[in-house]
C-alpha positions in Angstrom: -4.4 12.6 11.4 -2.1 9.7 11.9 -3.6 6.2 11.7 -2.8 4.2 14.8 -2.8 0.5 14.3 -2.6 -2.6 16.5 0.6 -3.9 18.1 1.1 -6.5 15.4 1.5 -3.9 12.7 -1.8 -4.3 11.0 -4.0 -1.5 10.0 -4.6 1.0 7.2 -1.7 3.2 8.2 0.8 0.4 7.4 2.6 0.4 4.1 4.1 -2.9 3.0 7.7 -3.0 1.6 9.4 -6.0 0.1 12.2 -7.4 2.1 14.5 -10.4 2.0 12.1 -12.2 4.4 8.8 -10.9 2.9 7.0 -7.7 3.6 8.3 -5.0 5.9 5.8 -6.1 8.6 6.9 -9.7 8.5 10.5 -9.3 9.3 11.1 -8.3 12.9 14.5 -7.3 14.4 17.0 -10.1 14.9 14.5 -12.8 13.8 17.3 -14.5 11.9 18.2 -15.7 15.4 16.2 -17.4 18.1 15.2 -15.2 21.1 15.7 -16.9 24.4 18.4 -19.2 22.8 20.8 -16.8 21.0 20.0 -13.8 23.1 17.8 -12.9 26.1 14.3 -12.1 24.8 12.2 -9.4 26.6 8.7 -8.2 26.0 9.0 -5.0 23.9 6.7 -2.0 23.6 4.3 -2.1 20.6 4.9 0.0 17.5 1.2 1.0 17.3 -1.5 1.9 19.7 0.5 2.4 22.9 -1.3 5.7 23.6 -4.6 7.1 22.2 -4.4 8.6 18.7 -3.8 12.4 18.4 -6.7 14.4 17.1 -5.5 17.4 15.2 -8.9 18.6 14.1 -8.0 18.9 10.4 -10.7 19.3 7.7 -10.9 16.6 5.0 -9.2 19.0 2.6 -6.4 19.7 5.0 -5.9 16.0 5.6 -5.6 15.3 1.9 -3.1 18.1 1.4 -1.0 17.0 4.4 -1.1 13.4 3.1 0.1 14.5 -0.3 2.9 16.6 1.1 4.1 13.8 3.4 3.9 11.2 0.6 5.8 13.3 -2.0 8.4 15.2 0.1 11.8 14.2 1.3 11.1 13.7 5.0 14.1 13.7 7.4 14.1 13.4 11.2 17.2 15.0 12.5 17.0 13.0 15.7 14.9 10.0 16.7 15.3 6.5 18.2 13.3 4.3 15.8 13.6 1.2 18.0 11.4 -0.7 20.4 12.3 -0.5 24.1 11.2 -3.0 26.7 7.5 -2.8 27.7 8.7 -2.6 31.3 11.2 0.3 30.9 13.1 -0.8 34.0 14.4 -3.7 32.0 16.2 -1.4 29.6 19.7 -1.9 31.2 19.3 -5.7 30.8 18.0 -5.2 27.3 21.0 -3.1 26.4 23.4 -5.7 27.7 22.3 -8.0 24.8 23.8 -5.4 22.5 20.7 -5.5 20.4 18.3 -2.6 20.0 15.3 -3.8 18.0 14.5 -1.6 15.0 10.8 -0.9 14.6 10.4 -2.0 11.0 6.6 -1.9 10.9 6.4 1.4 12.6 9.0 2.9 10.3 7.1 1.6 7.2 4.0 3.5 8.4 5.8 6.7 9.4 6.1 8.7 6.1 9.8 9.3 6.9 12.5 9.0 4.3 15.6 9.4 6.6 16.1 9.1 10.3 19.2 10.3 12.1 19.5 7.4 14.6 21.8 7.9 17.6 21.5 4.2 18.7 21.9 3.3 22.4 24.2 6.2 22.9 24.5 7.3 26.6 22.5 4.4 27.8 24.6 1.7 26.0 26.0 0.0 29.1 26.6 -3.3 27.3 29.9 -4.2 28.9 29.7 -2.3 32.2 27.7 0.1 34.4 29.0 3.4 32.8 27.9 5.0 29.6 30.0 6.1 26.6 32.3 3.1 26.4 34.1 2.7 23.1 33.5 -1.0 23.0 29.8 -0.5 23.5 29.5 1.9 20.6 31.3 -0.4 18.3 29.1 -3.3 19.4 26.0 -1.2 18.8 27.1 -0.2 15.3 27.9 -3.8 14.4 24.8 -5.4 15.8 22.4 -2.9 14.2 24.0 -3.3 10.8 24.0 -7.1 11.1 20.2 -7.0 11.6 19.7 -4.4 8.8 21.5 -6.8 6.4 18.8 -9.4 6.8 16.0 -7.2 5.3 15.6 -4.6 2.6 13.0 -2.1 3.9 15.6 0.0 5.8 19.0 0.9 4.5 22.1 2.6 6.0 22.8 6.1 4.7 26.4 7.1 4.2 26.1 9.6 1.2 23.8 12.1 -0.4 23.3 9.6 -3.2 22.0 7.1 -0.6 19.4 9.6 0.5 18.4 10.2 -3.1 18.1 6.5 -3.7 16.0 6.0 -0.6 13.6 8.7 -1.7 13.4 7.4 -5.2 12.8 3.8 -4.1 10.5 4.4 -1.2 12.8 2.8 1.3 13.8 4.3 4.7 17.3 5.3 5.5 19.1 5.4 8.8 22.0 7.9 9.4 23.9 6.5 12.4 25.3 9.1 14.9 26.4 9.6 18.4 25.1 12.3 20.7 28.6 13.0 22.1 32.2 12.4 21.0 33.0 11.2 24.6 33.9 7.6 23.5 36.8 8.8 21.4 38.5 10.0 24.7 41.6 11.8 23.5 42.3 9.7 20.4 41.4 11.8 17.4 41.8 8.9 14.9 38.8 7.2 16.5 36.7 9.7 14.5 38.1 8.1 11.4 37.3 4.6 12.7 33.7 5.6 13.5 33.3 7.2 10.1 34.7 4.1 8.4 32.1 2.0 10.3 29.3 4.1 8.9 28.9 7.0 11.4 27.9 10.3 9.8 26.9 12.6 12.7 28.4 13.2 16.1 27.9 15.5 19.1 30.5 17.5 20.9 29.5 16.6 24.5 26.5 15.2 26.4 25.8 17.0 29.6 29.1 16.1 31.3 32.3 17.6 30.0 34.7 15.5 28.0 38.1 16.0 26.3 36.5 18.3 23.6 34.5 20.7 25.7 31.7 21.2 28.2 28.2 19.7 28.3 25.1 21.6 29.3 25.1 20.2 32.8 28.4 21.8 33.7 28.3 24.9 36.0 31.4 26.3 34.2 31.9 26.2 30.5 35.4 27.2 29.3 34.5 26.4 25.7 36.3 24.0 23.2 39.6 22.6 24.4 42.6 22.5 22.2 41.8 18.9 21.5 38.2 19.9 20.8 39.3 22.4 18.1 41.4 19.7 16.4 38.5 17.3 16.6 36.1 19.8 15.0 38.6 20.3 12.1 38.9 16.5 11.7 35.1 16.2 11.7 35.0 18.8 8.9 37.7 16.9 7.0 35.9 13.6 7.3 32.5 14.9 6.5 31.0 14.2 9.9 28.0 16.3 10.7 28.4 18.1 14.1 25.6 18.3 16.7 25.5 20.8 19.6 22.3 19.7 21.2 23.9 18.7 24.5 26.9 21.0 24.4 27.4 24.0 26.8 26.7 27.4 25.4 30.3 28.6 25.2 31.4 25.3 23.7 28.6 25.6 21.1 29.6 29.1 20.2 33.3 28.1 19.9 32.3 25.1 17.7 30.3 27.3 15.3 33.3 29.7 15.0 35.8 26.8 14.5 33.8 24.8 12.0 34.2 25.5 8.3 31.0 23.6 7.5 27.4 23.9 8.7 26.6 22.8 12.2 23.4 21.2 13.6 21.4 21.4 16.7 19.6 18.1 16.0 17.1 18.2 18.9 16.5 21.1 21.2 14.4 24.3 21.4 14.6 28.0 22.4 15.5 29.0 25.9 13.6 32.2 25.4 10.5 30.1 25.1 11.2 27.8 28.0 14.1 28.7 30.4 16.0 25.5 31.1 19.6 24.7 30.3 18.6 22.0 27.8 17.2 24.8 25.5 19.5 27.1 23.5 19.9 30.8 23.9 19.4 33.2 21.0 23.1 33.7 20.4 23.7 30.0 20.0 20.7 29.6 17.7 21.9 32.5 15.6 25.5 31.1 15.5 24.3 27.8 14.2 22.2 29.5 11.5 25.2 31.6 10.5 27.2 28.5 9.7 24.4 27.5 7.3 23.2 24.9 9.8 19.8 23.7 10.9 18.0 23.6 14.3 15.8 20.5 14.9 12.8 20.9 17.3 12.8 18.2 20.0 9.8 16.6 21.6 11.5 14.7 24.4 9.1 14.7 27.4 9.2 17.8 29.7 11.8 19.7 27.6 10.3 21.9 24.8 7.5 23.3 26.9 6.2 26.9 26.6 4.4 29.4 28.8 1.5 29.2 26.4 1.4 25.4 26.5 3.1 24.2 29.7 1.4 20.8 29.4 3.8 19.2 26.9 2.2 18.5 23.5 2.8 19.2 19.8 1.5 22.7 20.5 4.4 23.3 22.9 6.9 22.1 20.4 5.5 24.3 17.7 5.8 27.4 19.9 9.6 26.7 19.8 9.4 26.1 16.0 7.7 29.4 15.4 10.1 31.3 17.6 13.2 29.8 16.0 11.8 30.4 12.5 11.2 34.0 13.3 14.6 34.4 14.9 16.9 32.8 12.2 14.6 32.2 9.2 12.5 29.2 8.3 15.4 27.9 6.1 17.3 27.0 9.3 14.7 25.0 11.2 13.6 21.4 11.0 12.5 18.6 13.4 14.4 16.1 15.5 11.6 14.9 17.7 13.8 12.5 19.8 11.1 9.9 20.2 11.1 6.1 20.5 8.7 3.1 20.8 8.0 2.8 24.5 7.5 4.9 27.7 9.9 7.8 27.2 8.9 9.4 30.5 9.8 6.2 32.3 13.1 6.0 30.4 14.0 9.3 31.9 13.3 8.0 35.4 15.4 4.9 34.8 18.4 6.8 33.4 18.0 10.0 35.4 21.6 9.9 36.7 23.3 8.7 33.5 21.5 11.3 31.4 21.9 14.2 33.9 18.1 14.7 33.9 18.6 16.9 37.0 20.1 19.5 34.8 16.6 20.3 33.4 15.7 22.4 36.3 13.4 25.3 35.4 9.9 26.7 35.6 7.2 24.6 37.2 5.0 22.5 34.8 2.4 19.8 34.9 3.9 16.4 34.1 2.5 14.3 31.3 2.6 10.6 30.6 3.5 11.2 27.0 3.8 14.1 24.5 0.4 14.2 22.7 0.9 14.4 19.0 4.6 13.6 19.0 4.8 10.3 21.0 6.7 8.0 18.6 8.4 8.0 15.2 5.4 6.6 13.4 3.1 9.5 14.2 5.5 12.4 14.4 5.7 13.7 10.8 2.1 13.0 9.9 1.0 15.2 12.7 3.8 17.8 12.1 2.7 18.1 8.5 -0.9 18.3 9.4 -0.2 21.1 11.9 1.8 23.1 9.3 -1.0 22.7 6.8 -3.6 23.7 9.3 -1.6 26.8 10.2 -1.3 28.1 6.7 2.3 27.3 5.7 3.1 27.1 2.0 4.0 23.9 0.3 7.5 25.3 -0.3 8.0 26.0 3.4 6.6 22.7 4.5 8.9 20.8 2.2 11.8 22.8 3.5 11.2 22.1 7.2 10.3 18.4 6.6 13.7 17.7 5.1 14.8 20.1 2.4 16.7 22.4 4.9 18.6 19.4 6.3 19.5 18.1 2.8 20.8 21.5 1.8 23.1 21.6 4.8 24.3 18.0 4.2 25.4 19.0 0.7 27.9 21.3 2.4 28.9 18.9 5.2 29.2 15.4 3.7 31.9 14.6 1.1 30.6 14.0 -2.4 
């Protein structure tokens, strides 16, 4: 049901927003500088039309209802990368060394989203060296992105619930900055305060490899939260930092749920009972997150949320995880964190296989895909999700809950007023 437009941002699916430099489609990332002179310019992936449009088979009546729900609802992606990557994905390390990820302003304007949890360059942010998770790179990323955002008014930085309310009221799009792992704080707990002060509002415990807080999902042995990790979780609660367990080991995840006095997120994952790989979460972890009052976001990163019923990765595979989790913990604890971007995500996994511990995703055999049909990028995700939910008979109340209401409810208990 999503309209796919041309790479220049034109087309009926695009919604113009007023910005400091004209409409949302006229301002492009870092255009206050001169590419090739102030920073290295690379050819970037388009925001529209990179792959064929998804055909969901909705009736006209279903399309109208889905459009109305998407237009009127608070729509929150619990995890996406709403930025353009290089057209040639192998140039991504060079692109990252500029310190400038280019926000996809036209794509965001056409997405129907209100809020996006944006984890920036994260584990691929090798700005100052060849290893991920450097403190200096995270600070560079936070500063560069907000410098660019300051030169337009379509997209705003979200730090409070009032900011979310205002974005929804005004029709603007809000970014919640986060990190997929607390690895860059090393063993300095006050760095959490620094990150919070710089605008961060969500943070993961660990990403694949273990760190000073606990184990990542790639570790063969998971001893759970460390003593430092327990102190860090308490500090996250005190600050009002939302905690993410997407890449944490199972024991570490369970310990975090027990330690936290506020709801906890799995921002982008799925159910191991549906697809048996370490990247998915077992039932006890899913239940533990729900017991905190937290929310589980369904991921669509290529070759992760597969299912026996749909082993060729598509929106149908992802929705198998959605249905399983909703049945297991209740629909009030599920949402979506598609983990998509503008560019060839499959190629990105090849480029960063070592840094991102892609080898940890061993599991059942499957047929590789070039992209996840129906959930390929942030522009199309929620239009197709909403259409699927309408087509499969979900009520307006339940659709609004999983599009964003559940996340908003959890944030009311996590973020400080």
